[in-house]
N, C-alpha and C positions, 0 to 999 in steps of 0.2 A: 504493500499499499504506500509506504514512504517513497518507494522508487517511482510509482505512478504519479504521486503528487509532485515530486521533484521534476519529472519529465514534463508534465503539463505546465508547471511554472516556468521552466526554461523555454518551452516552446512559445508561450505567451510573451515572454520577454523578447524573443526574436522579432515577433510581430511588432512590438512597440518600438524596438531599437532601429528598425529599418527606416531610412530617412529619405531616400531618393528613388525614383523609378529607374530600374535597370534598363539600359538600352542595348539592343542587340546589334553588333557590328560584324561585318564580314571581314574576318581576319584570315591571314594565310595559315593553313594547317601546320601545326608544329607537333613534334613528338620528342620523347626522351629515351625511348627504348633502343635507339640505334647505337648510342655510345654513352648513355647515362647523363649527357648534357642536353638541354633543350635545343632543338634545331629544327629548321624547316623540313617538312616531310619530303619535299621534292629533292632535297640534298642527300638523302639516304638511299644507297643502292640496294636496299633490302625491302621487299614488299611488306608494308606495315598497314594493316587494316585499322582504321580509326572510326570508332562509333562516338559521335558527338552528343552533347547534352540535349540538343533539340530532338534528335531521334529517340533518345531514351525517354524524354518527357512525353512525346507524342504517342509512344506505344502504351503508356500507362503502366509499365512494368514496375514492380516493387523491389525485386531481388535481382542480383547479378545473373543468376541462373536463367531467369526469364529472358533477359537480353541475349545471352550467348546461345540459347536454344534456336534463335532465328538467324544465326550467322552461317554462311557457307562453309562446309568442311568441319563444322563442330557438331558433335552429337552428345546430348546430355544423357548420362547413365546413372540410374539409381543403384548405389551400392555403398551402404554405410554413409548415406548422404548423397547429394547431387554432385557428381563429378563430370568433367568434360573430356570427351574423346577427341583427339586431334590427329589428323593424318593416320588414322587407324590405330593409334597407340592409346592405351587406357590412361585414366586420369592421373596416375602417379608419375607420368612422364611429362606432364605440363606444369611449368612453374607459375604459380600465382603470386603476383607482386602487388603491393599497395604502395603507391608513390615510389616505386623502384625497390621496395624491400619485401622479402618473402613473408608470407603468412604461414603460421604454424597451426598444428591441431589436426593432422590427418588421421583418419581412422581406416586401417587396412589399405592405406595408400590414397584414400580419397579425402580431399579438402572440400568440405560441404559448401558449395557456392551459394546455397540458399540462405546462409547466415550473413551474407554481405548485402547491405542496403544500398540502393542507388540514390539515396536521398541527396547527397551533395557531390556526386560524381561529375566531374567536368568532361572527361572522355575516357574511353577504354581503348588501349592499344593492343593489337594482336599480331604477334610474329609467329609464323609457322615455319617449322624446320629447326634443326638443332641450333641452340644459342648458348651452349656451354662455354664457348670461347669468351663470352662476356659475363655470363651469370653463374657458371659452375654447374653443380649437380642439379638433377631433376628437370633439366631443360632439353631432354632428348626430342620431344615432340614440338616444343615451342614455348612461348611466354605470353601470358596475359597480364598486362600492366594496367592497374586501375589508378587513374590520376584524379585526385579530389580538387575541390575549389581552391583557387589561389586568387583572392579578390583584387580587382583593380578599380572598384567603385563601390559606393554604399548601396547595398541592395539586400533583399531578403525574400523569403518564401515560407509560406505555411500551407500545409495540405492535409487533407483527410480523405481516406478511401474506405468504403465498406463493401463487402462482397459475400458471396455464398459461404456457408459454414461459419458464419459470424467472423469472417476474416476482416480484421481492422488494421489499417496502417495509418498512423498519424506521425507527421514529421515536419521538420522545418529547418531552415538555416538562416543565418544573418552574416553579411559581409560588412566590415567597417574599415574605411581607409581614411587616414588623416596624416598629412605630411609624409613622413618617412616610415610610418607604421601601418600595418594592415593586419586584419584578423578575420577569421572565419570560424564560426561555431555552429554545430548542427546536432540534432537529436532526432531519433526515430524510434517509434514503438510499433511492433508488429505482433499480432496475436491471431489465434484461430482456435475454434473449439474442436478441430480435427474432423475426421470422417471415418466411417466404416463401410467397407465394400460389401460385407455380408449382412445378414439379418440381425446379428447380435451387436447391438449398439455399444455394449461394454467393450467388446474385443475390437478396438479401433485400429484401422490400418495406419492412420496417423493420429497420434495422441494430441490432446490439447496442449498448447504452448503459448508462451509470450516471451518476446525478446526485446532488448533495448540496445541501441547503438548511440553512443555519444562521441563526438570528435571535436577537435579544435586545432586550428593552424594559426600560429603567430609569426609575423615576419617583420624584420626591422632592417632598413637599408639606409644607414647614415650618410652614405655618399656612393659614388659610382664604383668604388673599389671594394666595398664590404657588403655582404649580405648574410644576415643571421635569420634562421628560421627554426621552428620546432613544430612538429606534428604529433598529436596524441589521439588515441582511439580506445574506447572501452566498449566491449560487446558482452552482454550477459543474456543467458537464456534459461528459463524454467520450463522443463518438459514434464508434463503430468502423465506418466505412463499408465496405460490401461491395456491389459492383455490377458490371454488365457493360456495356461500351460497345463496340458494333461487334465483338462476339465476343471482346473482350479483357477480362480480369479487371482490375478497379480496386479498390484498397483504400487505406486511410489513416485519418486521425483528424481529427475536428473538435472543437475545444475552445471552449466558451462560458462566459463569466463575467458575472454580473450582480450589482452591488453597490449597495445603497441605504443612505442615512444621513439621518435627519431629526430634529434636535433642535428642541425647542419650549419657549417660556416663556409662561405664561399669567398674567395679573394681574387679580384681581378685587377692587378696592378697596371695593366695596359690592354690594348686591344688585341694582343696576341696570346696572352696567357690567362688562364682561369684555373684555379685550384680549389677543390672542395674537400673538406674534412667532414666525414659523416659518422655518426654514432647511431646504433639501432639496438633496441631491446624489445623483446616480445615474450610474453608468457601465455600459456594456454593451460586451463584447468578444467577437468571434468569429474564430477562426483555423482555416482548413481547409487540410490538406496531403494531397493524394491523388496516387497514382502508378499507372501500369500495372504489374501484378504481374510480368509477364515481362521487360519492357524497363527497368523503373524510370524510364521517362520521366514527366515531370510531367504529370498530368492536370488538377489544380487546385491552385493555391497562392495563397490569398487571405487578406486580413485586413480586419477592420472594427472601428472603435472609435467609440463615441458617448458623449458626456458632456453632462450637463444639470445646471445649477445654478439655484436659485431662492431668493429671499428675499421674504417677504410678511408683511403685517400685516392681521389681521381684528379688528374691534372691534364688539361688540354692545352696544347701549344700549336698555334697557327704559324708554321714555318714560313709558308708562302700563301698567297690567296688560294692556291689550288692544292695545298699540301698541309695536312693537319694530323698531329699525333695525339694519342690519348694513352696515358700510363696510369696504372692502378695497382694498389696493394692493400691487403687487409688481413685481419685475423678474426676467427669465429670461435666461440666457446658454446657448447651445448650440453644440457643435462636433462635427464628424465628420471622421474620417480613414479612408480605405480605398484599396486599390490600384485601385479602380474610379472614383476621383476624381482629378483632376489635382493637387490639393493640399488642405490642410486648409480646410474650409469652416466658417464661423461665422455665427451670427445672434444678435441680442439683441432683447428685447421688454420693453415696459412696459405695465401695465394697471391699471385702477381699476374698482371696482364699488360699487354701492349696492343695497340690498334692504330692503324694508319689509314687515313682517307685521302685518296689522291685522285685528282681530276686531270689526267694528261691533256685532255681536250675538253672543250665546253660541253661536248655531247657524250663524254665517256667518264664514268665514275668507277672507282675501284675501292673496295674496303677489304683490308686484310687484318686479321687479329689472331692472337694466341693467348691462352691462359694456362698457367701451371698451378695445380692444387696439391697440397700435401695435407693428408688427414691422419690423425693418430690411430685410426682403426683400419682404414682400407688402403693406406699408402698414398702414392702419388698418381696424378693424372695430368696428361698433356693434351690440350684440345685446341686445334687450329681451325680457322674458318677463312674462306675467300669468297667474296661476292663482287659482282660487277653489273653494270647497267650501261646500255648504249642507246642514245636517242637516234635511231636510224633515220627518221624523218620527224618533222614537228608533230606528226600524228601517231608515231609508232615508237615505243620503247621496248627493248628486250632486256631480260635480266637472267642471271644464272648465279648459283652459289653452291658451295660444297663445304661441309663442316663436320667435325666430330663432336659427339655429345656423350655424356655419361650420367649414370645415376648410381649413387653410392648405396650399399646395403644400409637399411635403416635399423634403428634400435630394435624394432620388433623382430626382424629377421635374424638379428645377432643374439639378443638377450632374453627374448620372451620365455616365460616359464608359467604356463597356464594349463590347468586341468579343469574340465567342466565337471563339477560334482554331480550334476543332474543327469547328463547324457553319458559321461564317462570317457570321452576322448581327451587327448593331451596334445599341446603344441609347444615345442621347445625351439628357441633360437639356436643357431649353430654353435655359438660359443658356450652354451649351457648344456648342449646335448650329451656329451660324453659322460659328464659327472652325474647329471640328473637321470640319464638312462640307467646307469649302473645302480643308482639308488633304487629305482623301480624294479630292477632285476633282483636285487638283494631282498626287496620286500615281497617278491613272488608275484608281481603284477604283470610281468611280461611273458607272453606265450612264445613269441618268436621274434628274433631280430632280423630284419630284411635288408638293411643297409648298414655297413660298418661306419659308425659316426666319425671316425678319423678321416674318412675319405671326403667328407663334405664340410669339414671344420672351417676351412678358409674360403669364405665367399669372396668372389671377385666383383668389382663394380660392373654393372651392366653398361655396355657401350654401343655406339652406333655411328655409322657414316650416313650423312643425309645429303641428298642431291635435289636441287630445285632449279627449274628453268621455265621461263614463261615470257609473256609479252603483255603490254598494255596498248590498246588501240583506241584512239579518239578521232574518228573520221569526221564528226561534225560537233559543233558546240552543244553541250548538254548530253552527249551520248558517249559512253566509253565501255569497253569490253576488256576484261582481264582473264588471261589463261595462265595456268601454272601446272606443270607436271612435276611429280615428286617421287622419290624413292628413298626408303630408309632401310638399311641393313643393320640389324640388331644382333649382338652376340652376348653370351653369358646371361641370358634372361634368367631371372631368379623365379623359380616356381616351387609350389608346395609339393612335398613328397612324403609318402608313408615310409617311415623308418622302422617301425616295429608294430606288432600286433599284440594287444593287451589280452589278458585272460578273460576279461569281461566281453570280448568280441569287438571292442572299439579299437581305433587306431591311434598311434602316436605319430604326429607329423613334425616335419622340420622343413628346411629350405635347401635348395641345391641349384647351382649353375648348370644348365645343360641345353636349353633351347636356343636355336638360331632362328630368327624370324625376319621376314621382310614385309614391308607395307609399301604399296605403290599405287599411284592413281593420277587422276587429272581433276583439276578444279576449274570451273568457268563461272565468271560473274559478269553481269551486264547491268548498266543503270542508264536511265533515260529521263530527261526533264521535258515535258511537253504541255501544250496548252497553258503555258505560263504557270499554272497552279498545281500541276501534277508531277509527281516523282515516282517512277516505277523502277524496281530493281528485282533481279532474280539471280539465283546461284545454283549450281549443280556440282556434285562430286561423284566420281566413279572410283571405287576403292577395291583393291585386292590386298588381303592380309593373311599370310600363311606361314607355317613352320617349314623351314627348309628341309629338315630331316624327314618330315612326313612326305614331302614332295619326292624326295629321293627313294623312300621306301615304296611309295606307290609306283614309281618308275621301275623298281626292281621286282614288282609283283608280290610284295610282302604284307600288304594290308587287305583284309577281306571284310565283307559286309553282307547284307541281305537285300534281295530285290523285293518287289512288291508282293511276290508269292511266298516270301519267307525262305527262299533258297539261297544258299551261300554263293557269293560271287566275288570275283577279284575286282577290287576298286580301281577305277581308271582315273587319270588326271582330271578329266572333266567332272567327275563326281565329287571331288574335294572342294567344298564350298569355301573353306577358310577358317580363320579363328572365330570362336564364338563371339556373339554380340557385335559383329561388324556387318554393316549393310553395304552391299556393293553400290547401291544407288541412293542418294539423298538429294533433295531439292527443296528450295525455298523461294518464295516470291512475296513481294511487298508493294503496295501502292499507297502513297500518301497524297493527300490533298489539303491545301490551305489557301484561304482567300483573304482579301483585305478587310472583310467584314467580321473577321474573327472565327469563322466556321472552319473546322478541320475534321478530317476523318481518315482512317487508315484500315486496311485489310492485310493481314499477314498469314500466309499459309506455309505449312511445313510438311513435307513428305519424307518418310523413312521407309526404305524398301525392306523386304524380308531379311532376317538375320538368323544365324545359328543360335539355338537356345539350349539344347542338351544332347549329349552323346548317348542315344538310346540303345545302340547295338554294342557299345563297349569297345569299339575298335580304336578309340582315341581321336577320332576326327568327326566333323560334321559332313555327312555324305548323302543324306536323303531327305525328302520333304518332311517326313515325320519328326525330324530333328530341328525343324525351322520354326521360328516365330513369324507370324504374318506381318506384312508391312502395314503402315497406317498413314492417314492424312489428318492433320488437325488445322484448324483455322482460328485466328484471333482477330478481333476487330474492336475499334473504338471510334466514337464520334464526340466532338466537343465544341463548345462555343466560348469565346472570350468576350467579356463585358468590360467596358470602360478601360481597356488596356491592361487591367491588373487582376481581374477575376476570371476564373475559368471553371466551367462545369463540364465534366466528361463522364460518359457512360460507356461501358464496354463489356466484352465477353471473351473469355479464354475457353478453348476447346468448344467452339461454337456449335459443332455438329454432334456433340455429346458422345465422343468416342470412348468406349470402355472395353478393355480386355484384361480383367484382373489377373488371369493366370500368367500373362506376359508383361503387362505394364500397369502395375497397381498404382503408379503415380498419377495415372489418368482416371480420376474418380467421377468424371462427368462434366457437364457444362458449368462454368464458373461465371456468374454475372457480378458486375461491380459498378459502382458510381464513385466519382471523386470530385472534390472541390478544392480549388487552389487559389491562394491570394499571393500575388507577386508585387514587391515594391522595389 
């Protein structure tokens, strides 16, 4: 209750403190994801997709996951939260940044994007393809960088939205600028009563929840040489769990907290040199307390704490107008505590990087970079990247890049020590496996050991080589087409393996490097402005994602399956669909309309083709229709009217056609209707 009172008090103060009407200006698009310093997007020879504030606002989206679901080549996957699949790689291979700094709190590799409010997001930058040469681990698939408001005028906003399932979002922000000082403060409250896909309203598919996000950015520029800033964010969530386990009702509460703090100092002594000293601290905490409703016996009582500290320096030097160097170095310290670990685990890391941007001619851009990482757990990594872009004509640009990426083994894969007391299975990290397995053997809990633990003790970092090539075509004003072909060759993929069989019939799991995987495909995007007030865009991705060893085994005639009559057949290459949960075909289309009288509307459609769901015949691959989940199409729409330049009323619908397939996509629980009201100053 105190939190709610504090929230609404703060929100009302935003409304009172906003003093001037914000004016929208057409400014040249800038990005920071190319080399960590802000620069014009057209100067970066890496394709960077930018989603601006206006597009976010018009869609009526509340969470980051809603925005990303409508982007070409991105597929949202529900697995311990909402994660993003990029270029066919699962969510643990995409690095999520907030103002250039990594967010923590992944569960089974997934960073839940639904916990990130779009309340004061200025823009979202998306880089596809390996970016480890700049950002280090976890950037095999690419990077999504969320940039929040950095005010340049006195302005503010207050909004409220109400929708199906008593889904309420209330938020606001205020910008204040005076002389050499600027500030942005924001707050957002998001809640829902949840929903149940079955008839039992107690056993909810999504439990009731409420979360709060507070953030503040302060900036002081005493002169043209110095720039001081600090950004902080606090996210809290209360999840009121309601479920049924073996015909017994279970309830309780899960509390999550995420805190970020990033002060920075930038020094620009002249027009050639800029140096930035950056500090970053983030912590994530999750406590879960669940009990059986009738007996009050403990069902789940767990805690998880993660802390991450970083200090780094980036220096950019413009040697010549067409030659620019960026040097960086830093250190990281991480620690984790949880009741699923024997004790507190720590790791430290040091890294250095260099990047050069060279334009030998006005039509030719080259970007080359390399980063070296040393980690106390997984050793060293060396990751280069080379990208280039050529303006063949004023209407045609072509680009290409190659780079190496890596993902380090995480604490879970190294140190986890978990046994499910209700079901009976166990999961051990590779560093704990040998000792803990021997304990279980001594206790008489192991029936058979299937893998010698010493053979999988030393996990290697997962690595990839990524290749991208494409073009941008602008034949006429207001119309452009983008094509990109990609290929990712991934080695040492870490997968779960059964190490031993327990006497209770359950398994003991750990982790092992063994898979070699490739993903490849083509992306196409087109956008068109027509009839003055209309904007149309569409995107398509074709994807193949397969295990190399399985492809070779099929060629050698070593994999068998069943035909429609149940007879055993030898699997052919054309029968192998690919990795589970990957669609070969995805498509999106959007149309936006806005006129000078304040009316606007938009329609956004998303198609996802069929994808592998389960290996029904046990041969280790997806190879027939019975193992596939059906494709689906969803549509979102909104219509709004602006009054007096500062008030806006919008109504909308998500999943307009009421798509439901609980067995495959429980996240689609039907049509969601909503209405919102916004005041802008």
